[in-house]
C-alpha positions in Angstrom: 0.2 0.1 0.0 3.0 2.5 0.7 4.5 1.7 -2.5 1.6 1.5 -5.0 -1.5 3.5 -3.4 -0.1 6.6 -4.7 -0.2 5.3 -8.5 -3.8 4.1 -7.8 -4.6 7.2 -5.9 -3.7 9.2 -9.1 -5.8 7.2 -11.3 -8.9 8.8 -9.1 -10.9 12.0 -8.7 -9.6 14.6 -6.5 -11.8 13.7 -3.3 -11.2 9.9 -3.7 -7.9 10.7 -4.3 -7.4 12.5 -1.2 -9.1 10.0 0.8 -6.9 6.6 -0.8 -4.0 9.1 0.3 -5.1 8.8 3.8 -4.6 4.8 3.8 -1.1 5.6 1.7 -0.5 7.7 4.7 -1.2 5.3 7.5 1.0 2.6 5.4 4.0 4.8 5.2 4.4 6.0 8.7 3.8 1.6 9.5 6.9 1.0 7.6 8.4 3.8 9.2 8.7 6.5 6.4 7.1 9.8 8.0 8.6 12.1 5.2 6.4 10.1 2.5 3.1 9.9 5.2 3.6 13.5 5.6 3.8 14.7 2.4 0.7 12.5 1.6 -1.0 13.8 4.5 -0.4 17.3 3.1 -1.6 16.2 -0.2 -4.9 14.9 1.3 -5.3 17.6 3.4 -5.4 20.5 0.6 -8.9 18.5 -0.2 -10.2 17.1 3.2 -9.0 19.6 5.5 -10.7 23.0 4.3 -14.5 21.5 4.6 -16.0 18.3 5.8 -16.5 15.3 3.5 -19.0 12.6 4.7 -16.9 9.7 6.0 -13.5 11.0 4.0 -12.9 13.8 6.3 -12.7 11.4 9.2 -10.3 8.9 7.7 -8.5 11.8 7.6 -8.4 12.6 11.1 -7.3 9.1 11.6 -4.7 9.3 9.4 -3.5 12.6 11.0 -3.5 10.7 14.3 -1.8 7.6 13.6 1.3 9.7 11.8 1.5 11.9 14.8 1.8 8.7 16.9 4.4 7.5 15.0 6.1 10.7 15.5 5.7 10.6 19.2 3.2 13.3 19.2 0.7 11.8 21.9 -1.3 14.9 22.6 -1.7 15.2 18.6 -2.2 11.9 18.3 -4.8 11.3 20.8 -7.1 14.8 19.6 -7.2 13.3 16.4 -7.8 9.8 16.6 -10.5 11.2 19.1 -11.9 13.2 16.4 -12.0 10.5 14.1 -14.0 7.9 16.5 -16.6 10.5 17.7 -17.3 11.4 13.9 -17.3 7.7 12.7 -19.6 7.2 15.6 -21.9 10.2 15.2 -22.5 9.0 10.9 -23.4 5.7 12.0 -20.2 4.1 10.3 -19.4 1.6 13.5 -17.0 -0.6 11.5 -14.6 2.4 10.8 -15.5 3.9 14.5 -14.2 0.1 15.9 -10.7 0.5 14.3 -10.3 4.3 15.5 -11.3 3.3 18.4 -8.6 0.6 18.6 -6.0 3.1 17.8 -7.2 5.7 20.0 -7.1 3.4 23.3 -3.7 2.2 22.4 -2.5 5.9 21.5 -4.0 7.0 24.4 -2.3 4.3 27.0 1.1 5.2 25.4 0.6 8.8 26.0 -0.2 8.3 29.7 -4.0 9.3 29.1 -5.5 6.1 31.1 -9.4 8.2 31.1 -8.9 8.4 27.4 -8.1 5.0 26.9 -10.8 3.9 29.0 -13.7 5.6 27.5 -12.2 4.3 24.2 -12.4 1.0 25.1 -15.9 1.3 26.4 -16.9 2.5 23.1 -15.5 -0.2 21.4 -17.1 -3.1 23.6 -20.5 -0.9 22.6 -20.2 -0.8 19.2 -18.9 -4.6 19.2 -21.9 -5.5 20.4 -23.7 -3.9 18.0 -22.1 -5.2 15.0 -22.3 -8.9 16.6 -18.8 -10.0 14.7 -15.6 -11.3 16.0 -13.5 -9.3 14.0 -15.2 -6.6 16.4 -15.1 -8.2 19.4 -11.3 -8.7 19.2 -11.0 -4.9 18.4 -12.5 -4.0 21.7 -10.7 -6.6 23.3 -7.4 -4.6 21.8 -9.0 -1.5 23.0 -9.6 -3.3 26.3 -6.0 -4.5 27.1 -4.6 -1.1 26.4 -6.7 0.5 28.5 -5.7 -2.3 31.5 -2.3 -1.6 31.0 -2.7 2.1 31.3 -3.9 1.7 35.0 -1.9 -1.4 36.0 -4.6 -4.2 35.5 -2.0 -6.6 34.5 -4.5 -9.6 34.5 -7.3 -8.1 33.0 -4.9 -6.7 29.9 -3.3 -10.1 29.7 -6.7 -12.2 29.5 -8.4 -9.5 27.0 -4.9 -8.9 24.4 -4.5 -12.9 24.4 -8.2 -13.8 23.5 -7.8 -10.6 20.5 -4.1 -12.3 19.4 -5.2 -15.5 19.2 -8.5 -14.5 17.2 -7.0 -12.1 14.9 -3.5 -14.3 14.1 -5.8 -17.1 13.2 -7.9 -14.6 10.7 -5.5 -13.5 8.6 -4.8 -10.1 10.5 -1.0 -10.4 11.4 -0.7 -6.8 12.4 -3.5 -6.5 14.5 -2.1 -9.7 16.0 1.0 -8.4 16.6 0.0 -5.6 18.5 -1.7 -7.4 20.4 1.1 -10.0 21.2 2.9 -6.4 21.9 0.4 -5.5 24.7 -0.1 -9.2 26.2 4.1 -9.3 26.7 3.8 -5.8 28.1 1.0 -7.1 30.4 2.7 -10.1 31.3 6.2 -8.3 32.6 5.0 -8.1 36.2 3.5 -11.8 36.3 6.0 -13.9 34.1 8.9 -12.3 32.5 9.8 -15.1 30.4 6.5 -15.2 29.0 6.6 -11.7 28.5 9.9 -11.8 26.7 8.3 -14.9 24.2 5.2 -13.0 23.4 7.2 -10.1 22.5 9.7 -11.8 20.7 6.8 -12.9 18.5 5.4 -9.8 18.1 8.8 -8.7 16.7 8.5 -11.5 13.8 5.2 -10.9 13.2 5.7 -7.0 12.8 8.8 -8.0 10.2 6.7 -9.8 8.4 4.3 -7.3 8.0 7.2 -4.4 7.3 5.5 -2.5 10.6 8.8 -1.2 11.2 8.0 1.4 14.0 6.1 -0.9 15.8 8.6 -3.5 15.9 11.2 -0.9 16.8 9.2 -0.1 20.1 8.7 -3.8 21.1 12.6 -4.1 20.5 13.0 -1.4 22.6 10.7 -2.9 25.4 12.8 -6.0 25.2 16.1 -4.0 25.6 14.5 -3.0 29.2 14.2 -6.4 30.6 17.7 -7.2 31.5 20.0 -9.6 30.1 17.1 -12.3 29.2 15.5 -9.2 27.1 19.0 -8.5 25.2 19.5 -11.9 24.5 16.0 -12.2 22.6 16.9 -8.3 20.8 19.8 -10.3 19.3 18.1 -13.3 18.4 15.8 -11.1 16.6 18.4 -8.8 14.8 21.2 -9.1 12.9 22.7 -11.9 10.9 21.5 -14.7 13.1 17.6 -13.5 12.8 17.7 -14.1 8.8 16.3 -17.3 6.9 17.9 -19.5 4.7 16.5 -17.3 1.6 17.0 -14.1 3.2 20.9 -14.7 4.0 20.9 -16.0 0.1 19.3 -12.7 -1.2 21.6 -10.6 1.1 24.8 -12.0 -0.1 23.9 -11.1 -3.6 22.0 -7.4 -3.0 25.3 -6.4 -1.1 27.5 -7.5 -4.6 25.6 -5.1 -6.4 23.1 -7.5 -8.2 19.5 -5.8 -9.0 16.9 -7.2 -7.5 15.4 -8.5 -11.0 19.0 -10.1 -11.3 18.6 -11.5 -8.3 15.1 -12.9 -9.1 16.4 -14.5 -12.5 19.1 -16.4 -10.5 17.0 -17.6 -8.1 13.9 -18.2 -10.5 11.6 -16.1 -8.0 9.6 -12.7 -8.8 11.3 -9.6 -8.5 9.0 -8.5 -6.2 9.5 -11.1 -3.7 13.0 -10.3 -3.8 12.1 -6.8 -2.8 9.8 -8.2 0.2 12.9 -10.6 1.5 15.1 -7.0 1.1 12.6 -5.4 3.1 12.4 -7.5 6.1 16.6 -7.7 5.7 16.8 -4.1 6.4 14.3 -4.0 9.0 16.2 -6.9 10.9 19.4 -4.7 10.6 17.7 -1.5 11.4 18.8 -0.1 8.0 17.1 1.4 4.8 19.7 1.2 1.5 21.8 -1.5 0.5 25.1 0.7 1.2 23.7 0.7 5.3 23.5 -3.0 5.1 26.7 -3.7 3.6 28.3 -1.6 6.8 25.8 -3.5 9.1 26.9 -6.6 8.1 31.0 -5.5 8.2 30.3 -4.6 11.6 28.7 -7.8 12.9 31.4 -9.5 10.8 34.1 -8.3 13.3 
């Protein structure tokens, strides 16, 4: 979405283009490209920020909140996500409201605003009851876990996060499942540090696959604060030791200067597949280019 979205949006009308770019901005923020996310928001904002468009302007607010969250601006994040959730609810767009409320609860918990998180969780539960579908019940559980974590109700938060993680991961919602695993790990820190580290490591692995760089880095930072076992888990999740066989193969060819197309032809796989593998390798090394990757590999080899 972060890569192909702008081309899709360019083929649409101005209002629809702006709406699509709100999703592109959120995707860019998730992969850690804040510069691109802000450019897409600025473009969308020229259409959607001047007057209210039904639903579309609410998506713009949600995107602004998500990007601010990634940028570390908790107050702006909570304010814009709260506005988006309220507008979705007011318009009767309950499925959209459910996602915005889950975002709001988690962002508010991270911003140390427990009352906002609790209010969002209660609203998400109400929406889930009205919609009556497991997906929205899981979103409400995610929100509830974030709200419980904010006030130190770790048992309650762990139960909710565990339930939501199983539903999301079992239904193909990998990024949402990883968010629940991260919340579960944080809730377990005071109860069972070993289990907490294992859940956090699982979250790192799933975020890797999804390309959610900033969330992955947040979880790695949580692991680093958990002493030697946490640092050991970080080491196992980054660097050469964390690469799969195929990733090692592609990395070796990439640092030699081969293009993605040439690597794909040599290995009899698609160019897009090569690029996806390289994106995960970049995440594991915390780099953004082949030059940086080659430097990181040289440092690890010392």
